[in-house]
N, C-alpha and C positions, 0 to 999 in steps of 0.2 A: 519302941520297942515289943516284941509278940511277945505276952505271954504260954510259952512254951516249954516241954521239958527240955531236961537239959541233954541232946545226944550224947548216945553213947559212941555213934562213932559217926566221920565225913564219908560222902561217898561222893565219888567228881566222878561225873560221864562224860566224857568228850563227845567234840560233835561230829558228822562224818567228815570219817576219810582223818581224822584226830587222830588222837592218843593218850596213852598215859600221862607221859614225860609232859604234853601240855595242861594238862589237868590241875598235874603236881604244878607246876608252876603259876597258877591262875586257882588254886585256894589250898595250895601249899602251907605262905605265910604267913597268913592268914590262922588256919587253926593252927600255927604251934606259937603268935597269939596267944588262942585261947585255950592252949593242952590241954588242945582236941587232937583226936588222930584222922586224919585223912589217906581211905582208902582210893585212891586212883584206880581205875578202871580197864581193863590194857583191852578191846573190844574186843572180838572173835567178829573178824570181816566175813565167817560163813556164818557166822546170825551173830549179827550182831545185839540185837535189841534182846533177843533171849536172854542173850553171855551180861549184859547187866542186869534186869530181873534177875537173873540167877543169881549175880556179886552180890543186888538190894537185898532178895530175900536170904542169903545166906548173912550179910551185917546186921539185921533181923533179930538175930537171933543174942544178939548180942545185948538189944538194947534200944533205946529212941534210934531212928536214923536220921539224918538230915541228909538229902539229898540235892547236890550240887551239882545242875547240869548246863551245858554246852550245846544251843541249837536243838540239834535231832536227842543231846544226852535230859537237854529241858523239861520238849514232851517225852519222854520212855520217867524224869521224872512226877510230874504230873501224872500222868496210865497209875505210879504201881505209886506214888499218893493215892492217889482215888481208891484202888483196887486194896490197899494197907492203908485206911486212915487211925488204925492202936497203931503201929508203926512209923507210920512217918509225923517225930519230930518238926520235919520246912521243906521247904524245901527252895534254892537258890534257882532262878528259871532264866541265862543268865542267851543271853541271843533268840526269841526264837523268833521264826521263822515264816510261821505261817498262823490260820484258825482254822479246822473243820475241817475232816474229810474230804472232799473236794480238793486236790492238790496242785487241780494243773495250773494254776494260775499264779502260784510258789517257784520264787525266784530260785531259792535252796534246792528246792526236785528240779527241778532246770537244767539248775548248772550238775548235780549227782546224774543226772541220767546224761545229759552232753559230755563230761569227762566218762564215765564209764565207757558211750560207745566209743569216743577220741583211742582210752585205752584199747581196746577192741585190736580197735585197726592198725594204729599206729604204735603200741608197744608203752612200758613206761618211759624208756628214756626223751621221747618227743617228747610228751605229752609234761613232764614232769621243766623239761626245757621251756617250749610255751609256757607253763605256768607261773614260771621264774620268771618270764619276762614279763604278764602279765602283771603281780603281784608285788605289795611292798614285800622287802627285801626279810623282818621278820616271820610272813607269813610266808613267806618261798622258802625262809628254813624251816621252820616247823611245819610245812604239807611236806616237802621235800623227804624227809625221815617221817614224819608215818608214811605219807606211801610205800615208800621201801618196803619196812615193814612190815606193812597188810598184802604186798607182794605175794605171790601171784592172784590171789584173791582177793583183789579189792578194788575190780571188774562189782565184783556182787554185791560186795557191804555198799556200792556208791550205789547199785538197780534198787538192796531193798533199800537205805534211805530214799532213792528219790518216789517209792511206794509206799511208805511209811501215813498214815493215815494221823493227824494233826487233833489235836485236842479238840474236839465242839464245842461250842459254847456254852451246853449244855452236863460238862463233863468242868468245865473251870467254876462255869456257878455254885454245884452243888460241892466242889471242895471244900473240907474244912481244915484243910492244914496250912497253916501262916505260908502264905510264899512271898519272897521277894525278888520282882521282876527287873535284869537287866536288859537294859535297853542300846544301844547306839544310834547317834541319833546322823552317823552322815553314813550306812554299811547300807549299799541293795541288797546285798540278799537277805537278810533278817531286818523291814525296815521297821523305824521305830514307829509307825501307828500301830506293828503288832504287837507291839511290850504297851504298847498306852491301851489298845483292845483290849491284850491277857490283862492285866491290872485291871480294867474296868469292869470287867467281867465275874474274877476272883471278889469270894466274900473277905478276904482279912489278906490284903498284899499290901505294899508298898513297891513303891520305882524309883530307882534309879537309871540312872543317867551316864552314857560316856562316848568318846567315841572317837575313831578308829585309831589313832597315830597314839591317845591314850594307853588301848590297848597294848599296841606296839610297842610303847615305848615299856610300859611295865603291865603285863598280863596283870601279875596280881591283885591292877583293882578289880579283877572283878572278884576275886575274893575281899579286900578288902568293906567293900558297896556289898555285897550278898551277904555277908554274914556280920554286917552293924548291926542288922534289925536284934539277933536271935539274941543277943549283950555277949 
């Protein structure tokens, strides 16, 4: 159990192409069980990272913030907590995808870039249909909803994510904020070894594991695993 201040608010940051609806499903039940308010951030597809950082700064005016981020949201959570250690009560870093600024081999970055290119070439309807055909039903439903809500700026959002510089090892090693890293054992886009690496580098961390089937059956597992160490 971490010895950290009780957060005034929990801020949920969705992953690339995702939305506040999924972040609320992931973290809302665990927050409700603990009597914590959750702000699930709706990303601005024209400036995703900027919208996340602005939401975190606004929340910090109310007191200590527990940042719960998924994929890209996890990386932004680390970035913000590094810059605002005075304001960060803790971080839940769910499904980290990469370590370091050179993301040339990052599956998540490659996926975002290729999807953006396909959207520009083929349009939303065709790309959504292909995505649904190749995805589990729960993921297809979630992305269908969020992609449509971010259209027509979705390609820009995906390109921003593809170019994002993930936290380098030194940033992780110097982070004073406690972090729960939640990794998926069988996710090729968010490889389990990355979650292990983050947990190993972070000075104060707990590593939790799940499978994609568990996540699909109940997204709230992210919040249950992520918030457990914060009391």
